[in-house]
py3Dmol code that shows the C-alpha trace and the ligand (Angstrom):
import py3Dmol

protein = """\
ATOM      1  CA  MET A   1      -6.903 -18.673   7.439  1.00  0.00           C
ATOM      2  CA  ARG A   2      -4.961 -21.525   5.662  1.00  0.00           C
ATOM      3  CA  PRO A   3      -4.796 -21.990   1.935  1.00  0.00           C
ATOM      4  CA  GLY A   4      -7.780 -24.161   0.874  1.00  0.00           C
ATOM      5  CA  SER A   5      -9.689 -23.657   4.202  1.00  0.00           C
ATOM      6  CA  ARG A   6     -12.633 -22.057   2.487  1.00  0.00           C
ATOM      7  CA  SER A   7     -14.978 -23.754   0.024  1.00  0.00           C
ATOM      8  CA  LEU A   8     -15.411 -22.419  -3.435  1.00  0.00           C
ATOM      9  CA  SER A   9     -18.207 -19.929  -3.194  1.00  0.00           C
ATOM     10  CA  PHE A  10     -19.961 -17.282  -5.140  1.00  0.00           C
ATOM     11  CA  CYS A  11     -20.663 -14.122  -3.561  1.00  0.00           C
ATOM     12  CA  LEU A  12     -22.954 -11.185  -4.009  1.00  0.00           C
ATOM     13  CA  PHE A  13     -21.450  -7.912  -3.454  1.00  0.00           C
ATOM     14  CA  SER A  14     -23.580  -5.613  -1.384  1.00  0.00           C
ATOM     15  CA  GLY A  15     -25.463  -2.786  -3.036  1.00  0.00           C
ATOM     16  CA  ALA A  16     -24.775  -2.390  -6.986  1.00  0.00           C
ATOM     17  CA  GLU A  17     -21.602  -4.500  -6.910  1.00  0.00           C
ATOM     18  CA  ALA A  18     -21.190  -7.150  -9.364  1.00  0.00           C
ATOM     19  CA  LEU A  19     -21.804 -10.719  -8.702  1.00  0.00           C
ATOM     20  CA  LEU A  20     -18.463 -12.205  -8.504  1.00  0.00           C
ATOM     21  CA  VAL A  21     -17.775 -15.282 -10.649  1.00  0.00           C
ATOM     22  CA  ARG A  22     -14.587 -17.174 -11.374  1.00  0.00           C
ATOM     23  CA  ASP A  23     -13.091 -15.450 -14.847  1.00  0.00           C
ATOM     24  CA  THR A  24     -10.886 -18.417 -14.921  1.00  0.00           C
ATOM     25  CA  ASP A  25     -11.098 -22.128 -14.138  1.00  0.00           C
ATOM     26  CA  LEU A  26      -7.650 -21.765 -12.463  1.00  0.00           C
ATOM     27  CA  VAL A  27      -9.232 -20.292  -9.529  1.00  0.00           C
ATOM     28  CA  THR A  28      -9.429 -22.623  -6.548  1.00  0.00           C
ATOM     29  CA  GLU A  29     -11.087 -20.174  -4.176  1.00  0.00           C
ATOM     30  CA  ILE A  30     -13.012 -16.921  -4.245  1.00  0.00           C
ATOM     31  CA  CYS A  31     -12.361 -14.401  -1.333  1.00  0.00           C
ATOM     32  CA  PRO A  32     -14.130 -11.245  -2.528  1.00  0.00           C
ATOM     33  CA  SER A  33     -12.609  -7.847  -1.589  1.00  0.00           C
ATOM     34  CA  PRO A  34     -15.035  -4.765  -1.442  1.00  0.00           C
ATOM     35  CA  ASN A  35     -12.010  -2.475  -2.732  1.00  0.00           C
ATOM     36  CA  HIS A  36     -12.635  -1.927  -6.512  1.00  0.00           C
ATOM     37  CA  GLY A  37     -14.471   0.503  -8.782  1.00  0.00           C
ATOM     38  CA  GLU A  38     -14.936   1.167 -12.366  1.00  0.00           C
ATOM     39  CA  ARG A  39     -12.057   1.198 -15.076  1.00  0.00           C
ATOM     40  CA  ARG A  40     -11.672   4.701 -16.217  1.00  0.00           C
ATOM     41  CA  GLY A  41     -11.118   5.228 -19.946  1.00  0.00           C
ATOM     42  CA  CYS A  42     -10.187   1.653 -20.486  1.00  0.00           C
ATOM     43  CA  GLU A  43     -12.330  -1.303 -21.034  1.00  0.00           C
ATOM     44  CA  ARG A  44     -10.011  -4.035 -21.414  1.00  0.00           C
ATOM     45  CA  PRO A  45      -6.895  -4.160 -19.335  1.00  0.00           C
ATOM     46  CA  ASP A  46      -3.623  -4.210 -21.054  1.00  0.00           C
ATOM     47  CA  HIS A  47      -1.004  -4.371 -18.300  1.00  0.00           C
ATOM     48  CA  LEU A  48      -0.303  -7.133 -15.885  1.00  0.00           C
ATOM     49  CA  ILE A  49       1.431  -6.064 -12.712  1.00  0.00           C
ATOM     50  CA  LEU A  50       3.057  -8.683 -10.394  1.00  0.00           C
ATOM     51  CA  HIS A  51       3.486  -8.003  -6.478  1.00  0.00           C
ATOM     52  CA  TYR A  52       4.512  -9.751  -3.603  1.00  0.00           C
ATOM     53  CA  THR A  53       2.353  -9.297  -0.527  1.00  0.00           C
ATOM     54  CA  GLY A  54       5.247  -8.165   1.772  1.00  0.00           C
ATOM     55  CA  MET A  55       3.567  -9.060   4.957  1.00  0.00           C
ATOM     56  CA  LYS A  56       4.587 -11.557   7.671  1.00  0.00           C
ATOM     57  CA  THR A  57       1.979 -14.179   6.604  1.00  0.00           C
ATOM     58  CA  GLY A  58      -0.097 -14.587   3.522  1.00  0.00           C
ATOM     59  CA  ALA A  59      -3.285 -14.787   5.865  1.00  0.00           C
ATOM     60  CA  GLU A  60      -2.500 -11.393   7.378  1.00  0.00           C
ATOM     61  CA  ALA A  61      -2.230 -10.125   3.519  1.00  0.00           C
ATOM     62  CA  LEU A  62      -5.535 -11.554   2.572  1.00  0.00           C
ATOM     63  CA  GLU A  63      -7.226 -10.087   5.471  1.00  0.00           C
ATOM     64  CA  ARG A  64      -5.849  -6.659   4.658  1.00  0.00           C
ATOM     65  CA  LEU A  65      -6.800  -6.774   1.002  1.00  0.00           C
ATOM     66  CA  CYS A  66     -10.270  -7.456   2.006  1.00  0.00           C
ATOM     67  CA  ASP A  67     -10.439  -4.588   4.816  1.00  0.00           C
ATOM     68  CA  PRO A  68     -12.610  -1.412   3.541  1.00  0.00           C
ATOM     69  CA  GLN A  69     -10.268   0.767   5.627  1.00  0.00           C
ATOM     70  CA  ALA A  70      -7.181  -0.465   4.145  1.00  0.00           C
ATOM     71  CA  GLU A  71      -8.553   0.545   0.484  1.00  0.00           C
ATOM     72  CA  VAL A  72      -6.357  -1.951  -1.279  1.00  0.00           C
ATOM     73  CA  SER A  73      -7.099  -5.102  -3.387  1.00  0.00           C
ATOM     74  CA  CYS A  74      -5.914  -7.185  -6.224  1.00  0.00           C
ATOM     75  CA  HIS A  75      -7.710  -9.449  -8.872  1.00  0.00           C
ATOM     76  CA  TYR A  76      -5.693 -12.563  -7.902  1.00  0.00           C
ATOM     77  CA  PHE A  77      -3.855 -13.780  -4.862  1.00  0.00           C
ATOM     78  CA  ILE A  78      -1.572 -16.774  -5.187  1.00  0.00           C
ATOM     79  CA  TRP A  79      -0.430 -18.790  -1.903  1.00  0.00           C
ATOM     80  CA  GLU A  80       2.903 -20.561  -1.493  1.00  0.00           C
ATOM     81  CA  ASN A  81       1.257 -23.787  -2.158  1.00  0.00           C
ATOM     82  CA  GLY A  82      -0.050 -22.518  -5.934  1.00  0.00           C
ATOM     83  CA  SER A  83      -3.603 -22.221  -4.819  1.00  0.00           C
ATOM     84  CA  ILE A  84      -5.275 -19.201  -6.715  1.00  0.00           C
ATOM     85  CA  VAL A  85      -7.778 -16.993  -5.112  1.00  0.00           C
ATOM     86  CA  GLN A  86      -9.930 -14.512  -7.074  1.00  0.00           C
ATOM     87  CA  MET A  87     -10.600 -11.241  -5.379  1.00  0.00           C
ATOM     88  CA  VAL A  88     -11.994  -8.848  -7.827  1.00  0.00           C
ATOM     89  CA  PRO A  89     -13.632  -9.455 -11.189  1.00  0.00           C
ATOM     90  CA  GLU A  90     -11.141  -8.847 -14.077  1.00  0.00           C
ATOM     91  CA  ASN A  91     -13.525  -6.073 -15.520  1.00  0.00           C
ATOM     92  CA  ARG A  92     -13.421  -4.033 -12.294  1.00  0.00           C
ATOM     93  CA  ARG A  93     -10.634  -1.574 -11.464  1.00  0.00           C
ATOM     94  CA  ALA A  94      -8.631  -3.367  -8.266  1.00  0.00           C
ATOM     95  CA  TRP A  95      -6.601  -1.001  -6.047  1.00  0.00           C
ATOM     96  CA  HIS A  96      -3.298  -2.268  -6.237  1.00  0.00           C
ATOM     97  CA  ALA A  97      -0.806  -0.149  -8.081  1.00  0.00           C
ATOM     98  CA  GLY A  98      -1.309   3.137  -6.092  1.00  0.00           C
ATOM     99  CA  GLN A  99       0.493   6.312  -7.488  1.00  0.00           C
ATOM    100  CA  SER A 100       2.209   4.934 -10.505  1.00  0.00           C
ATOM    101  CA  SER A 101       3.415   5.529 -14.056  1.00  0.00           C
ATOM    102  CA  TRP A 102       4.728   3.492 -17.090  1.00  0.00           C
ATOM    103  CA  ALA A 103       5.150   4.741 -20.636  1.00  0.00           C
ATOM    104  CA  GLY A 104       3.103   7.824 -19.849  1.00  0.00           C
ATOM    105  CA  VAL A 105       0.312   5.946 -18.392  1.00  0.00           C
ATOM    106  CA  SER A 106      -0.349   7.047 -14.859  1.00  0.00           C
ATOM    107  CA  ASP A 107      -3.647   5.306 -13.925  1.00  0.00           C
ATOM    108  CA  LEU A 108      -2.307   1.763 -14.153  1.00  0.00           C
ATOM    109  CA  ASN A 109      -5.055   0.521 -11.857  1.00  0.00           C
ATOM    110  CA  SER A 110      -7.501   1.280 -14.695  1.00  0.00           C
ATOM    111  CA  ARG A 111      -5.194  -0.313 -17.164  1.00  0.00           C
ATOM    112  CA  SER A 112      -4.140  -3.649 -15.606  1.00  0.00           C
ATOM    113  CA  ILE A 113      -4.697  -6.869 -13.857  1.00  0.00           C
ATOM    114  CA  GLY A 114      -3.005  -7.126 -10.504  1.00  0.00           C
ATOM    115  CA  ILE A 115      -1.512 -10.506  -9.055  1.00  0.00           C
ATOM    116  CA  GLU A 116      -0.407 -10.451  -5.317  1.00  0.00           C
ATOM    117  CA  ILE A 117       1.951 -13.382  -4.808  1.00  0.00           C
ATOM    118  CA  VAL A 118       2.473 -14.469  -1.257  1.00  0.00           C
ATOM    119  CA  ASN A 119       6.172 -13.761  -0.112  1.00  0.00           C
ATOM    120  CA  SER A 120       7.203 -11.689   2.808  1.00  0.00           C
ATOM    121  CA  GLY A 121       9.723  -9.825   1.027  1.00  0.00           C
ATOM    122  CA  HIS A 122      12.225  -7.181   1.886  1.00  0.00           C
ATOM    123  CA  ASP A 123      10.801  -6.327   5.275  1.00  0.00           C
ATOM    124  CA  TRP A 124      10.742 -10.007   6.515  1.00  0.00           C
ATOM    125  CA  ARG A 125      13.855 -11.608   5.170  1.00  0.00           C
ATOM    126  CA  GLY A 126      14.987 -14.759   6.652  1.00  0.00           C
ATOM    127  CA  GLU A 127      18.456 -15.894   8.097  1.00  0.00           C
ATOM    128  CA  GLY A 128      21.500 -14.166   6.595  1.00  0.00           C
ATOM    129  CA  ASP A 129      19.193 -11.293   5.469  1.00  0.00           C
ATOM    130  CA  GLN A 130      18.183 -13.397   2.340  1.00  0.00           C
ATOM    131  CA  LEU A 131      14.907 -12.629   0.751  1.00  0.00           C
ATOM    132  CA  PRO A 132      12.561 -15.573   0.927  1.00  0.00           C
ATOM    133  CA  ASP A 133      12.159 -17.809  -2.071  1.00  0.00           C
ATOM    134  CA  PHE A 134       9.205 -18.136  -4.072  1.00  0.00           C
ATOM    135  CA  PRO A 135       8.161 -21.933  -4.046  1.00  0.00           C
ATOM    136  CA  ALA A 136       8.053 -24.100  -7.388  1.00  0.00           C
ATOM    137  CA  GLU A 137       4.443 -24.797  -7.069  1.00  0.00           C
ATOM    138  CA  GLN A 138       3.758 -21.020  -6.532  1.00  0.00           C
ATOM    139  CA  ILE A 139       5.487 -20.035  -9.573  1.00  0.00           C
ATOM    140  CA  ALA A 140       3.964 -22.819 -11.668  1.00  0.00           C
ATOM    141  CA  SER A 141       0.767 -21.441 -10.856  1.00  0.00           C
ATOM    142  CA  VAL A 142       1.801 -17.630 -11.504  1.00  0.00           C
ATOM    143  CA  ILE A 143       2.823 -18.848 -14.784  1.00  0.00           C
ATOM    144  CA  ARG A 144      -0.502 -20.714 -15.615  1.00  0.00           C
ATOM    145  CA  LEU A 145      -2.421 -17.599 -14.678  1.00  0.00           C
ATOM    146  CA  CYS A 146      -0.364 -15.241 -16.465  1.00  0.00           C
ATOM    147  CA  ALA A 147      -0.606 -17.379 -19.673  1.00  0.00           C
ATOM    148  CA  ASP A 148      -4.298 -17.484 -19.281  1.00  0.00           C
ATOM    149  CA  LEU A 149      -4.649 -13.810 -18.826  1.00  0.00           C
ATOM    150  CA  LEU A 150      -2.409 -13.152 -21.972  1.00  0.00           C
ATOM    151  CA  LEU A 151      -4.591 -15.258 -23.797  1.00  0.00           C
ATOM    152  CA  ARG A 152      -7.752 -13.256 -22.900  1.00  0.00           C
ATOM    153  CA  HIS A 153      -6.469  -9.781 -22.792  1.00  0.00           C
ATOM    154  CA  PRO A 154      -4.521  -7.678 -25.263  1.00  0.00           C
ATOM    155  CA  ILE A 155      -1.499  -7.277 -22.911  1.00  0.00           C
ATOM    156  CA  LEU A 156       2.096  -7.115 -24.773  1.00  0.00           C
ATOM    157  CA  PRO A 157       4.994  -8.944 -23.400  1.00  0.00           C
ATOM    158  CA  ARG A 158       6.581  -5.466 -22.436  1.00  0.00           C
ATOM    159  CA  ALA A 159       3.525  -4.719 -20.211  1.00  0.00           C
ATOM    160  CA  VAL A 160       4.073  -7.330 -17.899  1.00  0.00           C
ATOM    161  CA  LEU A 161       5.670  -5.381 -15.111  1.00  0.00           C
ATOM    162  CA  ALA A 162       6.890  -5.560 -11.496  1.00  0.00           C
ATOM    163  CA  HIS A 163       5.096  -3.053  -9.035  1.00  0.00           C
ATOM    164  CA  SER A 164       8.675  -1.882  -8.510  1.00  0.00           C
ATOM    165  CA  ASP A 165       8.818  -0.891 -12.335  1.00  0.00           C
ATOM    166  CA  ILE A 166       5.827   1.429 -12.059  1.00  0.00           C
ATOM    167  CA  ALA A 167       6.468   2.916  -8.703  1.00  0.00           C
ATOM    168  CA  PRO A 168      10.127   2.713  -8.196  1.00  0.00           C
ATOM    169  CA  GLY A 169      10.322   5.578  -5.576  1.00  0.00           C
ATOM    170  CA  ARG A 170       7.983   3.646  -3.291  1.00  0.00           C
ATOM    171  CA  LYS A 171       8.074  -0.242  -4.131  1.00  0.00           C
ATOM    172  CA  SER A 172      10.459  -2.945  -4.415  1.00  0.00           C
ATOM    173  CA  ASP A 173       8.069  -5.819  -5.045  1.00  0.00           C
ATOM    174  CA  PRO A 174       8.057  -8.522  -6.191  1.00  0.00           C
ATOM    175  CA  GLY A 175      11.763  -8.222  -5.557  1.00  0.00           C
ATOM    176  CA  GLU A 176      15.088  -9.496  -7.217  1.00  0.00           C
ATOM    177  CA  LYS A 177      14.338 -13.027  -6.121  1.00  0.00           C
ATOM    178  CA  PHE A 178      11.126 -13.304  -8.494  1.00  0.00           C
ATOM    179  CA  PRO A 179      12.261 -15.547 -11.506  1.00  0.00           C
ATOM    180  CA  TRP A 180      11.330 -13.358 -14.278  1.00  0.00           C
ATOM    181  CA  GLU A 181      13.451 -15.579 -16.457  1.00  0.00           C
ATOM    182  CA  ALA A 182      11.398 -18.829 -15.858  1.00  0.00           C
ATOM    183  CA  LEU A 183       8.260 -16.616 -16.846  1.00  0.00           C
ATOM    184  CA  ALA A 184       9.993 -15.686 -20.151  1.00  0.00           C
ATOM    185  CA  LYS A 185      10.845 -19.145 -20.782  1.00  0.00           C
ATOM    186  CA  ALA A 186       7.098 -19.740 -20.591  1.00  0.00           C
ATOM    187  CA  GLY A 187       6.181 -16.884 -23.008  1.00  0.00           C
ATOM    188  CA  ILE A 188       5.320 -14.460 -20.404  1.00  0.00           C
ATOM    189  CA  GLY A 189       7.075 -10.919 -20.309  1.00  0.00           C
ATOM    190  CA  HIS A 190       9.804  -9.210 -22.290  1.00  0.00           C
ATOM    191  CA  TRP A 191      13.217 -10.648 -21.416  1.00  0.00           C
ATOM    192  CA  VAL A 192      16.877 -10.566 -22.709  1.00  0.00           C
ATOM    193  CA  ALA A 193      19.515 -12.809 -21.000  1.00  0.00           C
ATOM    194  CA  PRO A 194      21.152 -10.120 -18.453  1.00  0.00           C
ATOM    195  CA  ALA A 195      24.665  -9.177 -19.559  1.00  0.00           C
ATOM    196  CA  PRO A 196      27.267 -10.638 -17.062  1.00  0.00           C
ATOM    197  CA  LEU A 197      28.635  -8.588 -14.284  1.00  0.00           C
ATOM    198  CA  SER A 198      32.266  -7.282 -15.315  1.00  0.00           C
ATOM    199  CA  ALA A 199      34.594  -4.385 -14.423  1.00  0.00           C
ATOM    200  CA  GLY A 200      34.289  -1.180 -16.730  1.00  0.00           C
ATOM    201  CA  VAL A 201      32.298   1.901 -16.844  1.00  0.00           C
ATOM    202  CA  SER A 202      29.966   2.578 -14.017  1.00  0.00           C
ATOM    203  CA  TYR A 203      27.970   5.599 -13.147  1.00  0.00           C
ATOM    204  CA  GLY A 204      26.296   6.607 -10.007  1.00  0.00           C
ATOM    205  CA  LEU A 205      24.825   9.198  -7.761  1.00  0.00           C
ATOM    206  CA  GLY A 206      26.132  12.764  -8.683  1.00  0.00           C
ATOM    207  CA  ASP A 207      27.589  11.923 -12.012  1.00  0.00           C
ATOM    208  CA  GLU A 208      26.381  14.069 -15.110  1.00  0.00           C
ATOM    209  CA  GLY A 209      26.845  14.800 -18.672  1.00  0.00           C
ATOM    210  CA  PRO A 210      25.727  13.118 -22.036  1.00  0.00           C
ATOM    211  CA  PRO A 211      26.309   9.510 -20.869  1.00  0.00           C
ATOM    212  CA  ILE A 212      23.817  10.001 -17.858  1.00  0.00           C
ATOM    213  CA  ARG A 213      21.231  11.700 -20.419  1.00  0.00           C
ATOM    214  CA  ALA A 214      21.808   8.604 -22.607  1.00  0.00           C
ATOM    215  CA  VAL A 215      21.008   6.120 -19.849  1.00  0.00           C
ATOM    216  CA  GLN A 216      18.104   8.344 -18.853  1.00  0.00           C
ATOM    217  CA  ALA A 217      16.802   8.313 -22.215  1.00  0.00           C
ATOM    218  CA  LEU A 218      17.018   4.446 -22.691  1.00  0.00           C
ATOM    219  CA  LEU A 219      15.093   3.869 -19.475  1.00  0.00           C
ATOM    220  CA  SER A 220      12.667   6.377 -20.315  1.00  0.00           C
ATOM    221  CA  VAL A 221      12.215   4.783 -23.948  1.00  0.00           C
ATOM    222  CA  TYR A 222      11.750   1.497 -22.294  1.00  0.00           C
ATOM    223  CA  GLY A 223       8.964   2.758 -20.182  1.00  0.00           C
ATOM    224  CA  TYR A 224      10.244   4.062 -17.016  1.00  0.00           C
ATOM    225  CA  ASP A 225       8.965   7.406 -15.617  1.00  0.00           C
ATOM    226  CA  LEU A 226      12.289   9.318 -15.717  1.00  0.00           C
ATOM    227  CA  THR A 227      13.127  13.005 -16.675  1.00  0.00           C
ATOM    228  CA  MET A 228      16.142  13.486 -18.709  1.00  0.00           C
ATOM    229  CA  THR A 229      17.925  15.889 -16.562  1.00  0.00           C
ATOM    230  CA  GLY A 230      21.709  14.617 -17.555  1.00  0.00           C
ATOM    231  CA  VAL A 231      22.192  14.414 -13.765  1.00  0.00           C
ATOM    232  CA  PHE A 232      22.501  11.111 -11.990  1.00  0.00           C
ATOM    233  CA  ASP A 233      20.068  11.832  -9.190  1.00  0.00           C
ATOM    234  CA  ALA A 234      18.083  10.183  -6.683  1.00  0.00           C
ATOM    235  CA  SER A 235      15.370   9.334  -8.931  1.00  0.00           C
ATOM    236  CA  THR A 236      17.495   7.848 -11.612  1.00  0.00           C
ATOM    237  CA  GLU A 237      19.182   5.729  -8.833  1.00  0.00           C
ATOM    238  CA  ARG A 238      15.811   4.405  -7.848  1.00  0.00           C
ATOM    239  CA  VAL A 239      14.769   3.690 -11.487  1.00  0.00           C
ATOM    240  CA  VAL A 240      18.144   1.774 -12.095  1.00  0.00           C
ATOM    241  CA  ARG A 241      17.571  -0.202  -9.011  1.00  0.00           C
ATOM    242  CA  ALA A 242      14.048  -1.204 -10.263  1.00  0.00           C
ATOM    243  CA  PHE A 243      15.575  -2.011 -13.546  1.00  0.00           C
ATOM    244  CA  GLN A 244      17.976  -4.367 -12.071  1.00  0.00           C
ATOM    245  CA  ARG A 245      15.393  -5.803  -9.692  1.00  0.00           C
ATOM    246  CA  HIS A 246      13.425  -6.973 -12.952  1.00  0.00           C
ATOM    247  CA  PHE A 247      16.119  -7.544 -15.577  1.00  0.00           C
ATOM    248  CA  ARG A 248      19.462  -7.764 -14.105  1.00  0.00           C
ATOM    249  CA  PRO A 249      18.974  -9.182 -10.519  1.00  0.00           C
ATOM    250  CA  ALA A 250      22.665 -10.464  -9.978  1.00  0.00           C
ATOM    251  CA  LEU A 251      23.115  -7.100  -8.344  1.00  0.00           C
ATOM    252  CA  VAL A 252      20.825  -4.671  -7.081  1.00  0.00           C
ATOM    253  CA  ASP A 253      22.805  -1.407  -5.973  1.00  0.00           C
ATOM    254  CA  GLY A 254      21.377   1.555  -8.402  1.00  0.00           C
ATOM    255  CA  ARG A 255      24.573   1.857 -10.189  1.00  0.00           C
ATOM    256  CA  ALA A 256      24.562   2.107 -14.004  1.00  0.00           C
ATOM    257  CA  ASP A 257      27.417  -0.264 -14.323  1.00  0.00           C
ATOM    258  CA  PHE A 258      28.620  -1.805 -17.554  1.00  0.00           C
ATOM    259  CA  SER A 259      26.120  -5.068 -17.264  1.00  0.00           C
ATOM    260  CA  THR A 260      23.456  -2.871 -16.355  1.00  0.00           C
ATOM    261  CA  LEU A 261      23.838  -0.791 -19.546  1.00  0.00           C
ATOM    262  CA  GLN A 262      24.396  -3.560 -21.963  1.00  0.00           C
ATOM    263  CA  THR A 263      21.155  -5.272 -20.592  1.00  0.00           C
ATOM    264  CA  LEU A 264      19.301  -2.281 -21.028  1.00  0.00           C
ATOM    265  CA  ARG A 265      20.493  -1.825 -24.565  1.00  0.00           C
ATOM    266  CA  ASN A 266      19.869  -5.347 -25.512  1.00  0.00           C
ATOM    267  CA  LEU A 267      16.386  -5.127 -23.996  1.00  0.00           C
ATOM    268  CA  VAL A 268      15.402  -2.119 -25.921  1.00  0.00           C
ATOM    269  CA  ALA A 269      16.774  -3.473 -29.216  1.00  0.00           C
ATOM    270  CA  ALA A 270      14.665  -6.504 -28.758  1.00  0.00           C
ATOM    271  CA  LEU A 271      11.534  -4.359 -28.570  1.00  0.00           C
ATOM    272  CA  PRO A 272       9.248  -5.061 -31.664  1.00  0.00           C
ATOM    273  CA  SER A 273       9.550  -2.312 -34.113  1.00  0.00           C
ATOM    274  CA  VAL A 274       5.835  -1.694 -34.295  1.00  0.00           C
TER     275      VAL A 274
END
"""
ligand_1 = """\
1
ZN
Zn 2.956 -4.411 -4.872
"""
view = py3Dmol.view(width=600, height=400)
view.addModel(protein, "pdb")
view.setStyle({"model": 0}, {"cartoon": {"style": "trace"}})
view.addModel(ligand_1, "xyz")
view.setStyle({"model": 1}, {"stick": {}})
view.zoomTo()
view.show()
């Protein structure tokens, strides 16, 4: 299916499911997914999770997100040309986050709105092993939709997150090509300018001691699910990589170098005090 090939429609889910109506006028198409349920312990979403589809084509991804066997879905799906599709009503629990954790919250599906952005991602790189770009018109729609959601839901800037932030051991999306800085300039998400790459102190796998515990503490304070063991283990490396993908995308190598640490310190220092 190509973008825009369906007319706008309303759809009655089978059984007791809700009538799907557009939650926002930004939606150009409705493509209902059967994969959703009741939110648990949370009436209003307070997190926003951004994904890339990670499949060869957007059409394949959309089909999978509607497949009852796949048991995955999202609230919104954004094509390369910026068309926005609604798949699950915002008051329902879509199944996009999977096993995940952030700042002590483990059922992110119950607490979030999920947006899938069409991009083939790490598994379908282009020439020269480059990650595919996100077209400008697509990002413009991401920004419009996020701004609209932030007006309607109690989502703090620091709760606008990558799938890789909440599931660093399993997920890499939306990836280091995703323009978080452009979103921040539009008032979406928490952000500080990344510290420039430079020589200097750098920690990696196998290092241990108080500096490693301090790095783990800062990542954990920010929200990442990490145990303060004082040992730079594989899970620490995965979290550092997730941090870099979001906040210091110039180099994603899983090493806590000076620039990564400085960016992390600045980010934590920029958190509101209440
Ligand atoms: Zn994802």
